[in-house]
N, C-alpha and C positions, 0 to 999 in steps of 0.2 A: 933498075927501072921496073922490072916485073914485080919485085918486092914492094916498091913504093906504090905501085898501082894497086896491089892487093891490100896494102894498108889503107890507102885512100878509099877503096871500095868498102872495106870493113868499117872505117870511120863513118862513111856515108850511111851505111846500113844501120849502124848504131844510132845515128842521129835521126834517121827516119823512124826507127823503132821507138825512140824516146818521144818523138812528136806524136806518133800514133798512141802511145801509152797516155800522154797528156790529154789527147782528145777523148780516149776511153774513160779517163777519170771524170770527165765532164758529164757523162750520162748519169753517173751516180749523183753528181751535183744537181742535175736537172730533176731527176725523178724522186730523190729522197724526200723532197719537200712534201710530196704526196703522202708518203709513208708517215712522216712526222706530223704535219699539221692537219691532214685529213684523217688518216686511219687511226693515229695514236691519240690525238688531242681532241679535235672538234666533232668529228662525225659520229662517234659512238654515243656520247651523251646527247648530242643535238638530235640525232635520228631517234634515239630512245624517247626523248621528250616529244617529238612529232608523233611517234607511234602511241605514246601515252595520251596525247590529246585526241587521237582518233579512236581510242579504246572504248569498249563498252563498260558497263557498270562493274563488271568483274575483272577489269584490267586486261582484256583480251582484244586483239585485232583479228581480223578474219580474211587474210589474203587468200584468194581463190577458195573461200569458204572453209579454210583450215583454221581452227582456233589456235592462236599463238599468243602467249603472254607477251605484252608489250616490251617488257624488259629483256626478253630473249630475241626480239626481232632482229636486232643488229648482229648478234652472234650467228643466227641462222642465215642471214644474208651473206656473211663472210663465208660460211660453209658452202652455200649455193654457188658462190663465185668460183670455187675450185672445181665444181662439176663442169662449168663452162670451160675452164682452163684445161681440164683433162681432155675434153673434146677437141680443143684447138691446138694446144702446144705440141703434142707429138706430130701432128700433121704439119704444122709449120716448121718444126725442127727438121723433119725428114726432107721437106721441100728445100729448106735452106742449105742443108748439106749436099743434096743432089744437084741443085742449080749453082751453088757457090755464090748466090746473090742474097746476102743477109741484110744489106743496108736498106733496100726497099721494104722488106718485111719489118725491120726494126722501126722504120719511119712510120709505116701504117699502124703498128701496134702503139707506138709512143703517142701519136697524135689522136688515135681513138681514145686512149686513156686520158690524155690531156683535155680533150673536148668534153668527155663525160664529167670530168672533175670540174671544169669550168661551168657546166650546166647545173651544178649543185647550188649555184646562186639562186635558182628558182625553187629550192626546196623550203617551203614555208607552209604555215597552216597545219593541215592534217594530211599532207602529201607524203605519207610514209612509203607508199608503194613506189612513188617516183624516186625517193631516196634509196630504197632497196635496189631498184633497177640500175640506177646510176652507179651504186656501189658495186654491183655484180659486174657491170661493163668495165668500169675503171679498174677493178682488182684483176679481172681476167686479162685485160689488155696489159696491165703492169706485168703480170706473170709471163706473158708472151714476149714482151720487150726485154725483160730481165733475162729470160732464157737465151735470147739471141745475143744480148750484151755480154753475158758471162761466157758464152761460147767463143768469143774473141780471145779470151785470156791465153789459152795454149798457143795461139798464133802470134801474139804481140809480146810475149815474155818467154824467154828460155826457162828451163826448170829451176835454175838457181835464183831467178828473179821473181818468181811467181808469189811467194808469200809476201814479199815487200810490195809488189805492184798491187795485189789484191787488197792489202791493208791500206795503201794509200787511197785506193778507190773508195773504200768505206769511210776513211777519214774525210775525203772530199764531200761525200754525201752527208755525213753528220755535221760538217761545218756549214754547209748550205742550209740544212734543217734548222741549225741554231740561229743563223742570221734571219731567216724568214720568221722563225718563231718569235724573235725579239720584236719584229715589226708587228706580228699578230698580237703579241701582248700589249703593245702600245695602243693599237687600234681597238682591241677588245676592252681594255681597262678604261680608255678615254673615249668610248664610242659616243657619249653625249656631246663631247666637244667637237666631233666630226659630224654631228647632226644625224647619227644613226641609232637605231634601236639596238638592243642586245642581239636580237635575232638577225637583224641586217648585218651587224658586225661579224657574226659567225659566218653568214653566207658569203660575205666579201672575202673572209680568210679562206674559206673553202675554194672559192672561184680563183683567187689569186695563186693558189698552188697549181691549178691547171695551166694558168697563163705562164707561170715560171717554168713548168715542165716543158711546155711547147717551145718557149723561146730558147732555153739553153740546150734542148735536144739538137739544135742546129750544129753545135760544135762538134760533137762526136759524129754526126752524120756527114760532116765535111772532111773529118780527119781519118776515120777508119776506112780501110780498103778491103774489098772482098777478095778472097783467094779461092780457087777451086782446088780442093785436095781429093785425090781419088780415095774412095772409102774402101776399107777392107772388109771382106765378107763373102758369103756365098754368091755365086754368079746369079744375077737377076733378082737378088734379094730385095732390091728397092727400085724396081722398074716403075712402079706407080705408087702414088701416095694413097694411103689407106685412111678411112675416116676415123677420127678420134680414138676410141677405145681399141680398135683393131691395130692402129699404128702403134699405140702405147704397148699393146701386147707383143707386137712384132719387135719393138725395142727391148722389152724385157726378155723375150726369147733370145735375142742376141746377147744380152747381158748374161744369160745363164751360161754361155760359153766362157764367161769371165766371172765366176761366182764370188770372187773376193771384191770386185768392183760392186757387185750387187749387194754384198754384205755391208760394205761401207754405206752405200746409198740407203739401205734399210735403217742403219743406225742414224744417219743424218735425218731421214724423214721423221723418225721418232723424236729425237731431241729438238730438232728445229721446229717441229709442230708445237712443242711447248713454248719455245722462244717466241714464235710469231703470235701464239695465242695471248701470252703476256703482254706483248706489244699492243695488240688490238683491243685487249679487254681491260688494261690497267686503268684507263681513264674512267671507264664505267664503274670499276671497283672503287676508285677514289671518290667519284661523285655520288654513287648510290649507296655504298656500304659505309664509307668513312666520312660522309657529309662534308666533303671538301668542295670549295668553290672553283669555278672555271679558272680564275686567275692563278690559284694554287696549283692546279693541274698543269697549266701552261708553264709556270716556273719549274715544276718538277720535271717535266719533259725537256725543258731547256737545259736543266742540269744533266739529264741523261745525255743529251746531244753533246754538250761540252766535254763531259768525261769520256764519252764514247770515242771521240777523236783521239784523246790521249790513250785510252784503253786499246783501241785498234793498233796504234803504232807500237805501244808497249808490248802487247802480246805477239806482235809481228817480230819484235826483237827477241823475245823469249823463245820463239820458235826457232831462231837461228842457233840457239844454244841447246835447247832440249828437244827440238823437233816439233812439228806441227801437231802430230797425234797426241803427244803428252801434254802439250799446252792446251789443246781442246779438252782433254779429259779433266785437267785442272779447272777449266772454266766451267764445266758441267757440275763439278762439286760446288763451286761458288754459286751457280744458279740454283741448285737445290737448297743450299743454306739460306740464300736470300729469299727465295719464294716461301719456304717454310716460316721464316720470320715474318713475312707479309701477312700471314694468317692471324697473327697476334697484334697487329697494329691497332691502337686505340682510335676510335672515331673522333673527329674534330681536332686532331693534333697534327697540324701540317709538318712539323719538324721531323716526326718519325717517318712520314711519307717521303720527305726529302732524303732521309738517310737510306731508305729503301731504293729510291731512285738513283742515288750515288752508287750503290752496290750493283744495280742493274747496268748502269752506264759503263762501269769499269770493265765488265766482261762481255757486253753486248756486241760491240763492233768486232772485237778480236775473235770471238767464237765463230761468228758468221764469216769473216774474211778468211780465216785459216781453213774453215771447212771448204770454202769455194776453191782456194788454191790447192788443197789437198786432193779434192775430187778431180781437178784438172789433170793431175798426174795419172789418174786411173781411166782416163778416156782414150780409147784407141784413135789414132790419127784418122781424120776424115769423117768422124762421127760426132764432132764436138756439139753441134746444135741438137742433134737427136738425143744424145745422152744428157745434155743439160736441160732438155725438155722434161725428162723424168726428174732430174735434180730440182728443177724450179717448182715442181708441183707442191713442195712444202715450204716455199720461200715467200717472203714479203707479205705476210698476212693472208695468204690464200690457202693455208692448211685447213682441212675440213674437220679432222677428227677432234683437234683441240677445241675450237670454237663450238663444235657440236657437243662435246662433253661438258664444256663450260655452261652452254645454254641449257642442256638437259638437267644438269645438276642444280642450276638455279630454278628451273621450272619445277623440279621435284621437291626441293627443299625450301625454296624461297630465300636462300642465304647465299650471298656472293662470297662469303668467307669459305663455305664448303666448296663453291665453284672454283676459287682460286687455289685451294689446297689440293684439289684433284689433279692439278697439272704437274705436281711433283713427280708422279709416276712416269711422265714423259722423259724427265731428265735422268732418273735412276735407270730406267730400261735402256735409254740411249747410251749411257755410260757403259753399261754391261755389254751391249752389242758392239760398240766401237772398240772397247778394250780387246775384244776377241779377233779383230781384223789385223792380219799381218801385212801392213801397208807396203813394205818394201817388196815383198813377193807379189802383191797386187799390182804394183807399178810395172814390174817386169812382165807379168802375165798380159798386161794391156799393150805391151810392145813399146814402152817408153823408157828412156834412160832413167836410172835410179839416182836421185841426188845423194850427195854425201851424207846429209842429215835430213831426215824426214820424220 
């Protein structure tokens, strides 16, 4: 009887865990539409065109009196969003770990981002400052929400399940992004049939991403549950929340006691900076340098979304055989080759842009999903949100160094080709740094069980 009771409890626990995992997947389903339709496809070219309409005769806009080339305004806005994220994420992460109440914070961040995205409907004429402001708010909110969302992974999946669970989450997100992008493509290409101008169609696509985000965020908010896990660390180390940079500095000081975790994070921050910059700037590169139309860009990103689903699941399976670290390293080689090839793409030839999109799609989801699951093994118990706040600083298009380098390169050279090739450095350096991290020892140093294959 006792054995039967234990088996029943174990089965109930497994069923509860699977239910919570399915709810967790749906936050990726909810928010990935923002990353795809807004950040990757529509907002970059559209905000650039709005800035160009407000530019002076020399092609510059002057936010706060600062001369900025209109073509660089979007990239600079993405960089500015990470400054806001740096101020907010460590504070929220420490508060979440200390209180054990992540769901209210996740809800606040998600609905702030969804509201800012929905308000992009009002971005028309020469309102480039409004567009920059909404982008900063939405991107920073997305970073905070993703940090809290990612921090649930160690709690809802045991070590042997994390690669698969993380990969399924990314696959859910890319599937949602593809579905909504198909609807966006229909609306945009047939906007006259719907009685909309081209500008109005873009603004509807932007706003619909915010509505989708807010609607489907309800599912994880109902299914995820909060747990209070005592944090390990010096007595009194987290008695009070510290403002922004001070809290981040406190987190980094704690990480210094686990230098291998910090070494992995540094590698991730470098190569993911490159990934996120490619995601956020690819549509600008396609429209401004390769003279491709919006419909072509939408089809290319749709191709990325479809292949990213298969790529995330395929790389998750490869990780079972070769380990997550080796699989990530292989994906970084593929990123380097693909990006270098992008420099030579001929203008006005959509087919080659589609080939480039296919290459990106096959490695995009897997490299991100496996990085997330691998980092989850390196986080000491009870500090999930705090550590993931540092991790999230370089995720989902909020990296600051890549967009800044991209924008500065274009501002100095006037060439988007030079701007795109400059990003190869992130993948090469990230590969070198990751290859030097002994992840099995890092997991043990964090106080976690070491999986059989990692």
